[in-house]
N, C-alpha and C positions, 0 to 999 in steps of 0.2 A: 566482537559485539554479537550479542544474541539476535535472533530474528525479531524478537519483541522490541529490543532496543533500536534496531534498524527501522522498524515500522514506526516507532515513536518519533525517531529523528525525521523521517520523511513527512509524517503528518503534522509535525510541529512547524512546518514551513509557513511563514506568514501568508503566502499566497492561498493556502488551504483555508485559513481563517478569513482572509479578505474576500474570497469568492463565496464564502458561506457554506462550503462543503461540510465542515464540522465546526462545532462550537468548542471553546476552551474546556468546557465541562466534559464533552464527549471525548476529547483528546486525553484528558486526565484519567478517565476511567477505562479507556480502551485497552483491551487485551488481545493477544494473538488469536485466541480461539473465537473472538467475536466476528460475526460474518453478516451483519445486518446493514452495512454501508458499502455501496458499490466501489467507491474510490479506495476504501481500505482493502477490499478484496483484490483490486488491481495491484496495489502496492505489495500485498502478500504474495500474489502470483509472481510478480517480478523478483521479489527477494528469494522465494523458493527456487525459481528456475535459475537465478544467478548462482545460488549456492550449489545447484546441481551441475553447474558448468556449461549451461546452454549458451549458445551464441546470442549476441544482441539482436540479430535478425530474427532468430527463433522466438526470443522473448517478445519482441515487437509484434510478430505475427500472432502469437498466442494472446497478447493483450488486445489486439484488434478484434480477434475472434470473440473474446469475452465481452467486448463493447457492443458487438452486433447481435 
């Protein structure tokens, strides 16, 4: 799976729509290079770091830093 396919898989989760983080239209047009939605940036960071082989603890730490 490519990074963009992984991103689409994560953001297509019903919880993302239910909580109103993204609309179906936003999800349909979203690309990996888009960086205007914070939750998308978090998913992208997690995907990138996982592909780089970073530990779950390190990924969690980096996501927490990004949130603060």
